[in-house]
N, C-alpha and C positions, 0 to 999 in steps of 0.2 A: 399577267403574263406568266409569272412564276407558278401560279396555281395551275394554269393550263398545262405547263410542262410536266409538273408532277403527276397530274391526273393521266396524261398520255403515257408517261413512263410506267405508271401502275397498270394501265390497260395492257401495255406491251408485255410486261412481266407475267400477268395472268394469262395472256394469250399463249405465251410460250409454255406455261405449265399445262394448260388444257391441250395444247398440241401434243405434248409428250404423253399425256394420259390417253389421248385419242390414238396415238400411234401404238401404244402398248395394247390397248383394247383391240385395235385392228389386227395386230400380230397374233394375239390369242385367238381371235375369231378366224383368221386365216389358217392357223394351225389346226383348230378344231374342224374346219371345213375340209382341210387336206386329209385328215385322218378319216373323216366320213367318206371322202372320195376313194381313198385307198381301200377301205373296208368294202365299199360297194363294188369296186372293180374286182377285188379278190373273189367276192361272191359270184359275180357274173362270169369270171374266168373259170372258177371251179364248176359252175353249172355247165358251161360250154364243154369243158374237158370231160365231165361225166357223160354228157350227151354223146360226144364223139366216141368215147369208150363203149358206151352201150350200142351205138350203131355198128362198131367194128365187131362186137361179140354176137350180134344178131346174125341169123342164118339167111336172111332175106336180102343180103347185100352182095352186089357183084364185086369181082376182084378189083376193078377200077375204082369203085367207090371206097373200098377198103384202103387202097393205096393213097387216095386223096385224103381220107380221114387221118391216116398215119402221118402224112405230110403236115396236115393242119395241126395235129397233136404236137408234133415236134416244134412247130413254130410257137404254139401257145405255151409249151413247157420250157422253152428256151429263156433263161433269165436275162440273156443279153439282147433279146429281141425288143425293139422299141414298142412302147405302149400303143402307138398309132397302128403299127403293123398288126399287133394282136387284135385290136378292135376291128381292123379291116377283115382279118380272117374270121373273126366271130360273126361279123355282119354278113360276110360272103357265105358262110356255112349255114347260118340259121335265119338270115333275114333280120327281122326285128326280134332279137333274142330277149330283150327286156320284156316285151309283151308276152312272149312264150313263157318266160319265168313267172310272170304274174298269173298266167293261165294254169301253170303247174301248181302254184300255191293255192289257187281256187279249187283246182281239181282234187288235189290230195289233202287240202285243208291245213297243211302245216308249212309247206314250202321247203326250200333248200337253204335255210340259213345255217351256216356253218358255225355253230356256237362253240365248238371245241377250240378253234384257234382264237376266238375272242377271249375265252377263259384263260388261255395261255398268256395272252397279253396282260391280263389283270394280275396273274400270279408273278410274272417276271417284270420287275420294274425297268430292267435294261432292255432296250430295243435293239434288234439287229439279227444276228445269226440264229439265235434260238427261235425267234419268231418266224424266220424264213424256213427253218427246218420243220417246224410244226406245220406251216402252210404247205410245204412241199409234200410232207407225209400225208396230208389230207387230200391233196389234189392230184399228185403225180403218182402214177402207178409205178411199181418197181419194174425195172427193165430186165 
């Protein structure tokens, strides 16, 4: 009986250790996945903003289309706008924008990966306002 109790106590203590290590591994995995998600979304957002700016600058567009594009640009550039609303605007403006991004990458051979703001992250160990300023300078035109 005593032997069984000690073995079960040992099993419980090792289970607690493995659960802690699993939770730490899961947290690291989730952080990495979140960073990948943010980078991918930033790339998609920049692509959509650039496409809208190009459509505004083209001469083949009617006044109504220009007004709609400006309204969409304001929504996409607004830092307080929720992520879901931005995705809605991007989907409404371009349909399957991810597919169009892939087609652009194939067409031009290099794609629209914004490496400049990724390098800024590497140089600056602190995250926050500096990273946001670099991102805004890349994606948002001066008003």
